[in-house]
N, C-alpha and C positions, 0 to 999 in steps of 0.2 A: 408605505412598505415597511415591514418589520426588518430591522437590521441587527446584526450581532457583531460585537467586538470580541475578537478572540484573544485571550490572555493566557500566557504560560503554556505548559505542556511540552511534550516531545516536539522538537523543531520540525521534523518531517511531517508529523501528523498535523501540526498547526498549519504548515504550508499547504498541505493537501486540502484542509478544510477551507482555508482562504481561497484556494484555487476554485473549489466548488462554488463558493459564495460569489466570486467575481464572474465566473462563467454564467451563473444563473442571472446575475444582474445584467450582463450583456444580452442574454436571451430575452429577458422581460422588458428591458429599457432601450434596446438598440434603435438607432445608432446612439452611442454614448461615448464620451471622451474619458480618458484616464483620470483627468482631474475630477470629473463628476463621480466616477467610481470611488476614488479615494474619499470624497466628501460623504458619500452614502455609507461606505463601509467603516469609516474612521480608521482605515489603514494608511500608513504613510505612503507617499507617492513612489518611493523607490521600490517598495514591496509590490505595489500595483503594477508598476512598469516591468518588473522582473517576471511576474506571473503572466502578464499579458504577452510578453515576449515568448514565453513557453507555449502559450495557447496559439499564437500566430505560427510558431514553428511546427506545431502539431496539426496545423491547418484546420483548427476548430473555429478560429475567428480570423477576420482580416481587417485592415485599417484603410481608411480613405480620407484624404485631406478635404476639409470643409473650407470652401472659399467664401470669405466674408469680408467685404470692403470696409466694414466698420471696425475691424480689429487689426492690430499690427501684425500678429503672428497667427496664421491660420492653423487651427487645431486639427488633429486626426481623430475621427470618430471610428468606433469599433462596432462590428456587426458579426453575426454568425456566418461562417463560410459554408456554403451548401455545395452538394455534389461530391463530397469526399466520404462522409460516413452515412451509411444507410442501415436501417433496421427492418427486419421482417416481422409482420404482425399476423397472428392466426387467431380467429375468433370462432370457438367451437360451440355449437348449439345442437340440439337434437336433430333438427331437419337439415340445416345447412352449415357448412364451415366456410368462412370467408378469409381471404388472404389480402395482404397489402404490402407494398414496399414504400417506406416513408423516409424522408430526410430528417435531420435533427431539429428542424423547425416545425415538424408536424405536417409538412406538405407531402401529399401522397402521389407517387409516380404512377401507380396503377393498382388495380384490384382484380380479384377473380374469386370464384366459389366452386365448391363441389358438394355433392350430397354427403352428409355425415354417415359414417359406418362405425359406430363406437363399440360394437360388441367385442371386437379384438383391438383394444386401444393401441398396442404396440404396432400392429400391422397398419392400423389407420394412420398413425403418425408417420410411418414410412411413406404412405401415399401423400400425406401433407408435405413431406420433404420434396417429393417429385413435383407437386403443384407449385411450391414456392420456388424451386429451381427453374421451372418453366417461366415463371413470372420474372425472375431475375434476368434470365436470358433475353426475354422480350424487351426489357428496358436497359439492357447492357450494364447490369450491376454485377460486378465481378466478385465482390465480397460483401457479406453482411457483418456489421459490427456487433449486432445483437439480435435476439429473438424475444418477442413478447407474445404470451398466450392469454386470452381471456376466455373464461369457462363459466357456463351457467351452473353454478353450484357453490358449495362451501370449500374454500381453497386456503391452504396454509402456504402463504406466499414466501415465508422465510425458508421453509424446508422443501418447497416445490412439490407439495402433495395435494391431490384432490381428495379431500376428506369424504365428500358426499355430493354426487351429482346425479340425482334420481332420474332425470330425463335422458342421461347418457348411460345409466347403469353402472356408473363408476363409484367405487367406495374404497378409500384408503389406497388410491392408485398413486404410486411414486412417479409422477409424470416427469419430474426433473431428471431422474436416472434414464428414463426412456429417451428424452430429448437429447441428453448428452451422448447417448450411444448412437443416435441417428444423425446428430449434427456435432461430431466430435471436435471440430475446429472452431466452434463459436464459443467464446468465453462468457459473454453476457447472455444469461437466460433468465427471464422473469415470467412469472405466472400469477394470475389474479382472478378474482371473481368478476364477472362481466359488468355488474352494476357499479362496483367500486372502480373498475377501469374506466367506465363511462364518466364517473365523477372526476377522475384524474384528468381525463382528456378535456373536459369542460374547464377545469381549473387551470390547466396549462395552455390550452389553445382556443378556448371560447372567446367570442368577440363581444360579449356584453361588457359595457363599461361600468361594472358593478363591483362592490366589495364581495368577493366570493370566499372570504376567509372562513365563514361559517354558513354552509349551505347543504342542501340535500338534493342529490340527483336521483330521481325516481325513474327507473327503467321499467316500462310497460311492454310486455310481449306475451308469449305463451303463458308466462307467469309474471310475477311482479317482484322486483328487488330494488334495493337502493344503495347508494354510496353516500356515506355521511362524512362531511368534511368539518372538522373542528379545529380552528386556529391553523388553517392551511394544511392540515394533515388528515389523511383518510383514516377513519376509525375502523380498527380491525376487530377487536373483541377478544375475550379470553379464549374462545374456541373458534375464532376466525369467522363467526357467524353474525356479526353485526350487520344490520341493514336488511335482514330477512323479513321485511315488513309484509310481504305477501302472505305470510302465515300468521299474522295477528288475526284473532277471531273477531269478526263483525257480528255474526249471528250465531249464538249458541244453539246447537242442534241443527245447524244449516247443512248445506251440501257437503258431502264427503270430499276431503282434499287428499292429494297424493301423499301428504305428510302424515295422514292417519287421523287428523282432527276434522271437526265439522265446522263449516261456516267461515273458512279463511277468506281474507280479503280478495285474493286472486281468483277465487271461485266466482266472484261477482264483477270484478273490474278488469280482468286480464283480457287479452285478445281472444283467447279461447272461450271465455265466458260470453263475450259480446257475440261471437259467431254462433254459439249455442243458443242464445236468446233469439237471435235473428231467425235461425232455422225453425225454432219452436213457434215463433210468431207467424211465419209463412205457412205453417201447418201442412208441410209436405208438398207445397206447390213448387218447390225449387227442384230443378234438374241438377244432378251432380253436386248435391249438397255436401257430400263428404270432401269435396275439393275446395269448398268455399274458404276464403281467407278474409282477414280484416280489411285488406285493400279493396276487395270486392264490395263490401258493405259501405265503405267510405265513398267509393265511386257511385254506388246506387243512391246514397244520400245526396250526393252532388247532382244527381239526375232526377231529383225530386221524388225518390222513393220514400213515402211517408213513414213506413215501418222502419226503414233503415235509420232515418233521422230520430225516430222515437227511441230505438234501441241504443243508438250512440248517446242520446241525451241521458238515458238511464245509466249508461256507463260513466258519463260525467258525474252523475249523482253519486255512484258508488266510489269513484275516484275521490270525490270531495269528502266522503266520510273518512276514508283512510288518511287523506292529506290533513284533515282537521286533527286527527289523532297524532300524526307526526309533528305537527306544529305545537301541540300541547306538550309533548314529551321531549322534543329537541329544541324548539324555539329558534329556528334558523333565521338567517337574514333573507334568504331566497330559497325557493323550491323550483328546481328545473326538471322538466318532464321530457323523457326521450321515448322513442318507439314509433311504430307506424301510426299509432293513434293520433299523433300530433298533426297529421294531415287533416284531421277533422277538428282542429283547435277552435274554429269558429262555432262549432256545435257543442263541444264538450266544455269549453272554458267557462261560458256563462253559468252553467250548472255547477261546475266545480267551485267557482267563486261564490255563488249564492250559498252553497252548503257550508263552505269554510267560514264565510262571514257570520253565519248563524251559530256555528258550533265551536269555533276555534279560539276566539280572541278574549272573551270574558272582559270586555271593556277596554282592552288595550287600544291605545291611540294609534299606534303604528300598524298598518296593514302589511303583512308579508307578501312580497311579490311571488307570483306563480307564473312561470314562463316556460315556453317550449325551448328545447335545446337550440343553441346558436350554431351548433356544429353541422357542417354540410356533409361530412363523411359519417358513416354509422358510428355512433359514439363508442360502442363496445369494441369495434375494429380499430378505430383511432386510439382507443384506450389501451389496447394490446400493444400498439406501437409506442405509446407514451410510457408504458412500463419499462421498455428497454431504453428509450431515450433518457428517462429519468436517471438510470444507472450511469449513463455517460456523463450527465451533468452533476450528479449528486451522490457520488459513492458514499459519502459520509452522512447522508440524510440530513443535511443542514437546511432548514426552512428559513427563507428570507422574505 
């Protein structure tokens, strides 16, 4: 784990930075003693004890005596205290908007969803408020400490502006102002791109015992996006558009994409592309083809539908082409894939792996791991919660 020793500066600022560092260490290493915290941070024991006392008083952490017959004085271990601070999560996509109430450890109390109605964004956010209020009432949550929103589009997270979300019809929408008008009593408001939120959720709450300091989260859905993590930080980009890998061109002169270019990756490897190929292969033999979803194709493949398996295998091939390119220009430690498509991992992964091995490594000895997400909650929804949780833990954006 990367640690930082804080030297000099305004005393209040330094203390707050140290507080964030200690709280993050408790989150990631719990249960942990004050002595171990001091050793990891290189802070003196009195500073650690003073800050821990504040955190206990704020009911962010609690201490529990560890009984060990092999030591003379039993130490107290520190862990996060749950049930006090909750955040609301809202994941907005073109078809559905999903909601969750989460505790500060990423555990989710409950979820719900409604059909998206993005044409009038302010009115739609008012409806989101009603849905979130209903969810809070259901789980007896009196107050939300913060709100996190994940959105399929290019998002300026610093200024809380949706720069461009074509599937929602939003452009230069100041969602931050709208949220603050609808939820005036909530101080913590965070907004982010859905794929970047997914990467953050995997980084904070994923269960893989791997080094995720440098990895790419690939979000496959109606489109394709990614969250790129470099040295434990989400890469944003000059125009907040990093990770828009779905619009790298695979085939010059290929199919027309919503972005205006031809041959973009998501026109071949997204869920929409997979459904389109399946319908075409069935040659009009399907009833209610307009309602067909990727889940239906995966289910058909599991029931020995040969065409469904062939179409999904082809999707694996196209995913492999794009992933090979990502490996060549990012060189990550791991690539993690999220989306409904991972339900067909046994079908798509062999094809992805075969394409990547042929196209990505140029004689590199170390093969990069490609894995399905470890998260049980939808990554973009948990990622929305993580946005708000991160503010509670890390106001000063200190990475440890």
